[in-house]
C-alpha positions in Angstrom: -21.3 -23.0 25.4 -17.8 -24.3 25.0 -14.7 -22.5 26.3 -11.6 -23.0 24.0 -8.1 -21.7 23.9 -7.5 -20.7 20.4 -5.2 -18.4 18.2 -7.5 -15.5 16.6 -7.0 -17.2 13.2 -8.3 -20.5 14.4 -11.2 -18.8 16.4 -12.2 -17.2 13.0 -12.2 -20.4 11.3 -14.1 -22.2 14.1 -16.7 -19.4 14.2 -17.3 -19.8 10.6 -17.8 -23.5 10.8 -20.2 -23.1 13.7 -22.1 -20.6 11.8 -22.6 -23.0 8.8 -19.7 -22.5 6.6 -19.4 -25.9 4.5 -17.1 -24.7 1.9 -13.5 -23.1 2.2 -11.3 -22.2 -0.6 -8.0 -20.4 0.0 -4.3 -20.2 -0.6 -1.5 -19.9 2.1 -0.2 -16.5 3.1 1.1 -15.3 6.4 -0.2 -14.2 8.8 -3.6 -15.8 8.0 -2.3 -19.5 7.0 -3.7 -20.9 10.2 -7.3 -20.3 8.9 -6.4 -22.4 5.8 -4.8 -25.0 7.9 -7.6 -25.3 10.5 -10.1 -25.5 7.7 -8.2 -28.4 6.1 -9.1 -30.8 8.8 -12.3 -29.0 10.4 -14.2 -28.9 7.1 -13.8 -32.8 6.8 -15.2 -33.3 10.5 -18.3 -31.5 9.6 -18.9 -32.8 6.2 -17.8 -29.9 4.4 -15.3 -29.1 1.5 -11.9 -27.7 1.6 -9.9 -26.8 -1.3 -6.3 -25.1 -1.3 -6.8 -23.4 -4.7 -3.8 -23.0 -7.1 -4.0 -19.3 -6.5 -5.9 -16.6 -4.7 -7.7 -15.8 -8.0 -8.8 -19.6 -8.4 -10.0 -19.6 -4.8 -12.2 -16.4 -4.8 -14.1 -17.7 -7.8 -14.6 -21.1 -6.4 -16.3 -19.6 -3.2 -18.5 -17.5 -5.8 -19.4 -20.8 -7.4 -20.0 -22.6 -4.0 -22.2 -19.7 -2.7 -24.1 -19.6 -5.9 -25.0 -23.3 -5.4 -26.4 -22.2 -1.7 -23.3 -23.1 0.4 -22.2 -20.8 3.1 -18.6 -20.2 1.7 -15.5 -18.5 2.9 -12.1 -17.5 1.8 -9.3 -15.7 3.5 -6.1 -14.0 2.7 -3.7 -11.0 3.8 -1.9 -8.1 1.9 -1.1 -9.0 -1.7 -3.3 -12.1 -1.7 -6.3 -9.9 -0.7 -5.3 -7.7 -3.6 -5.7 -10.6 -6.1 -9.1 -11.6 -4.9 -10.5 -8.0 -5.6 -11.9 -8.5 -9.2 -13.7 -11.7 -7.8 -15.0 -9.9 -4.8 -16.3 -7.1 -7.1 -18.2 -9.9 -9.2 -19.8 -11.2 -5.9 -21.2 -7.7 -5.2 -22.5 -7.4 -8.8 -24.2 -10.7 -8.6 -25.6 -10.3 -5.0 -23.6 -13.2 -3.6 -23.6 -13.5 0.2 -20.0 -14.8 0.5 -17.6 -14.0 3.1 -14.0 -13.0 3.0 -11.3 -12.7 5.8 -8.4 -10.4 5.5 -5.9 -10.7 8.2 -4.1 -7.4 7.5 -0.2 -7.3 7.4 2.0 -4.1 6.8 3.5 -3.0 3.6 3.0 -1.8 0.0 2.9 -4.2 -2.8 4.5 -7.7 -1.4 4.7 -5.8 1.9 6.1 -7.4 5.3 4.5 -10.3 7.5 4.3 -7.9 10.5 1.0 -6.5 11.9 -0.4 -3.4 10.1 -3.7 -1.5 9.3 -2.9 -0.3 5.9 -5.7 -2.2 4.2 -8.3 0.3 5.6 -8.8 2.2 2.2 -8.9 -1.0 0.3 -11.3 -2.6 2.5 -13.8 0.2 3.0 -13.5 2.1 -0.3 -14.1 -0.8 -2.6 -11.0 -2.6 -3.6 -12.2 -3.6 -7.2 -13.8 -1.6 -10.0 -17.1 0.2 -9.7 -19.3 1.7 -7.1 -19.5 -0.6 -4.0 -18.7 -1.1 -0.4 -18.4 -4.3 1.4 -19.9 -4.8 4.7 -16.8 -4.6 6.8 -16.5 -5.9 10.4 -13.4 -5.3 12.5 -12.7 -7.6 15.7 -10.3 -6.5 18.3 -10.0 -9.9 20.1 -9.8 -13.5 19.5 -13.5 -13.7 20.8 -14.7 -11.2 18.4 -12.9 -13.1 15.6 -15.0 -16.1 16.4 -18.2 -14.2 16.9 -18.0 -12.0 13.6 -17.3 -15.0 11.6 -20.2 -16.8 13.2 -22.5 -13.9 12.5 -21.1 -13.2 9.1 -23.1 -15.6 6.8 -26.5 -14.4 8.2 -25.5 -11.0 7.9 -24.6 -11.5 4.3 -27.7 -13.3 3.5 -29.8 -10.8 5.2 -28.6 -8.1 2.5 -27.6 -10.7 -0.3 -24.2 -8.8 -0.2 -20.6 -9.9 0.8 -19.1 -9.3 4.3 -15.6 -8.6 5.0 -13.9 -9.6 8.3 -10.9 -7.4 8.7 -8.7 -8.8 11.3 -5.0 -8.0 11.7 -1.9 -9.9 12.4 -1.7 -9.3 16.0 -5.2 -10.3 16.6 -5.0 -13.4 14.3 -1.7 -14.6 16.0 -2.5 -13.8 19.7 -4.0 -16.6 21.8 -6.9 -15.9 24.1 -9.7 -17.9 25.6 -13.0 -17.7 23.9 -16.5 -19.0 24.4 -17.7 -21.0 21.2 -21.4 -20.5 20.1 -23.6 -23.6 19.2 -23.4 -25.1 15.8 -26.0 -23.7 13.4 -27.8 -26.1 11.1 -27.9 -24.9 7.7 -29.5 -26.7 4.6 -28.0 -25.2 1.5 -30.7 -26.6 -0.8 -33.1 -24.3 1.1 -31.3 -21.2 0.0 -33.7 -19.3 -2.0 -31.0 -18.1 -4.4 -29.5 -21.5 -4.8 -28.8 -22.5 -8.4 -30.4 -26.2 -8.8 -32.7 -28.1 -10.8 -36.3 -26.8 -10.8 -39.4 -28.8 -12.0 -40.6 -28.3 -15.5 -43.0 -25.3 -15.6 -40.9 -23.3 -13.0 -38.7 -20.4 -13.7 -34.8 -21.2 -13.6 -32.8 -19.2 -11.3 -29.9 -17.3 -12.9 -27.0 -15.6 -11.0 -25.0 -13.5 -13.4 -23.2 -10.0 -13.6 -25.7 -7.3 -13.4 -25.2 -6.1 -17.1 -26.4 -9.2 -18.8 -29.6 -10.3 -17.2 -31.5 -7.2 -15.8 -32.4 -3.7 -16.7 -29.4 -1.4 -15.5 -31.6 1.4 -14.3 -33.6 -1.0 -12.4 -30.5 -2.7 -10.9 -29.0 0.6 -10.0 -32.0 1.7 -7.9 -32.3 -1.6 -6.2 -28.6 -1.5 -5.3 -28.4 1.9 -4.0 -31.5 1.3 -2.0 -29.8 -1.6 -0.4 -26.6 0.2 0.4 -28.7 3.1 2.0 -30.4 0.5 4.1 -27.2 -1.1 5.2 -25.6 2.3 5.9 -28.6 3.3 8.2 -29.1 0.0 10.0 -25.7 -1.7 10.5 -23.5 1.0 12.0 -21.9 -0.6 15.0 -19.4 1.0 17.7 -18.2 0.8 21.1 -17.8 3.9 23.3 -15.7 4.2 26.4 -15.7 7.3 28.5 -17.1 9.4 25.8 -19.6 11.8 27.2 -17.4 14.0 29.3 -14.1 13.4 27.3 -11.9 16.5 26.0 -9.9 14.2 23.8 -11.4 11.2 22.0 -9.3 8.3 20.4 -10.7 6.5 17.5 -9.3 3.1 16.8 -10.1 -0.4 15.7 -8.6 -3.8 15.9 -5.3 -4.1 18.0 -4.9 -0.4 18.0 -8.0 0.0 19.9 -6.9 -2.2 22.8 -3.9 0.2 23.3 -6.2 3.3 23.0 -8.5 1.9 25.7 -5.4 1.4 28.0 -4.4 5.0 27.2 -7.9 6.1 28.3 -7.6 4.3 31.6 -4.2 5.6 32.3 -5.1 9.2 31.2 -8.3 9.1 33.5 -5.8 8.1 36.3 -3.8 11.2 35.8 -6.9 13.4 35.6 -7.1 13.7 31.9 -10.7 13.2 30.3 -10.0 10.9 27.6 -12.4 8.6 25.6 -12.6 6.0 22.8 -14.8 5.3 19.9 -14.2 1.9 18.5 -15.7 1.4 15.0 -16.9 -2.2 15.0 -18.3 -1.7 11.6 -15.7 0.0 9.1 -18.1 0.3 6.5 -20.9 1.5 7.3 -18.8 3.8 9.4 -20.4 4.7 12.6 -21.3 8.2 11.8 -24.0 8.2 14.5 -21.4 8.0 17.1 -19.8 11.3 16.2 -23.1 12.9 16.0 -23.2 12.4 19.9 -20.0 14.1 20.8 -20.0 16.9 23.2 -19.1 20.4 22.0 -16.6 20.3 24.6 -14.3 17.9 22.7 -11.0 19.6 21.8 -9.7 16.9 19.5 -10.3 13.7 17.8 -7.3 11.2 17.4 -7.1 8.2 15.1 -4.7 5.5 16.2 -3.5 3.5 13.3 -0.9 0.9 12.2 -0.1 2.7 8.9 1.9 5.8 7.6 -1.0 8.0 6.2 -3.8 7.9 8.8 -6.0 6.3 6.4 -9.2 6.4 8.7 -8.8 10.0 9.5 -10.9 11.3 6.5 -13.8 9.2 7.6 -13.5 10.6 11.1 -13.5 14.1 9.5 -16.3 13.6 7.4 -18.4 11.8 10.3 -17.7 14.8 12.7 -18.3 17.4 10.1 -15.3 19.2 11.2 -16.6 20.2 14.5 -13.2 19.8 16.1 -9.7 19.3 15.1 -8.7 15.7 13.9 -5.2 14.2 14.4 -3.7 10.8 13.7 -1.0 8.8 15.6 0.3 6.7 13.0 3.1 3.9 13.9 3.5 2.2 10.7 4.1 -1.4 11.5 4.8 -0.9 15.3 2.0 -1.5 17.8 1.7 1.9 19.7 2.2 2.1 23.2 -0.1 3.6 26.0 2.4 6.2 27.3 2.8 7.4 23.7 -1.0 8.1 23.2 -1.4 9.6 26.6 1.4 12.1 25.6 -0.2 12.9 22.4 -3.5 13.5 24.1 -1.5 16.1 26.4 -0.2 17.8 23.3 -3.8 18.2 22.0 -5.1 19.6 25.3 -2.0 22.1 25.4 -2.1 23.1 21.8 1.1 21.8 20.6 -0.5 18.9 18.5 -0.3 19.6 14.6 -3.3 18.9 12.5 -1.6 17.5 9.4 -3.1 17.5 5.6 -5.1 14.5 4.9 -3.6 12.4 2.3 
């Protein structure tokens, strides 16, 4: 194991390389451009290929092609660039391609701003492109997890033949922390069972195509739903902090979860029974974590860098309306520990308002 001091974006790129990524195509956009910059020299060192595409649309389709040839391939973006990739990602899903995309979320609608944000949640977990689909979505909250999740992402995608999204955020991507780098994985793209390559005479050729052109649609639908239910059942991941006896439980991911953890510690010092559920997979959402909640919980509070409390509806569904659900939404500003403790106090004294879900 090697200890490295890296930015979150660099750690994500290094984790992907060590996980076997040998093809990267992307396009610059703040706050994820360090992934592209890092890959521009690192892929050359490991014998891989780097392409700065002429656009996000070109890049996402290059990754489709590279994955179809058996390569472990990655693209990355943020905000409006991630939006431009959605049609290509939907085709990955339709064709069963185990490609990986990283979105380093920034705040704002349309072109948005370059500061931190978590308003990509709906786009990340509710599809993004057309049709019935979810990506398998991982949400790191540290530089180390940026590396670890990127390292794991290709094997996870290949396990289900389904794309994986790493939903980082601008703060995690830009912060500098020490991390422990895992060993390099050896990966032979020519041995990928789905890889399109020449086949001996008499053997059936492999075909990768959109679902509607090469398979009975009802059969495809059944297989696809079976796969999605399997992912939902087996891949729910979360972290719990001081939940069993908590009166108020925060629910937060990414940078917000680190602030919420600080609020739990401060609240406990003041005699408040606070807890935290941190979703590690945003899809499948960790519903099992909420099934274990005590009946004494007086409120669930999502902490999000957006305006509309995008995750709150998933918390309500997961908890089956067992207790009130609130949101602390701070738009583009990182929440403060004291702010969260004060809100928890308002839940406990009955002054908090449970707002309508957008």
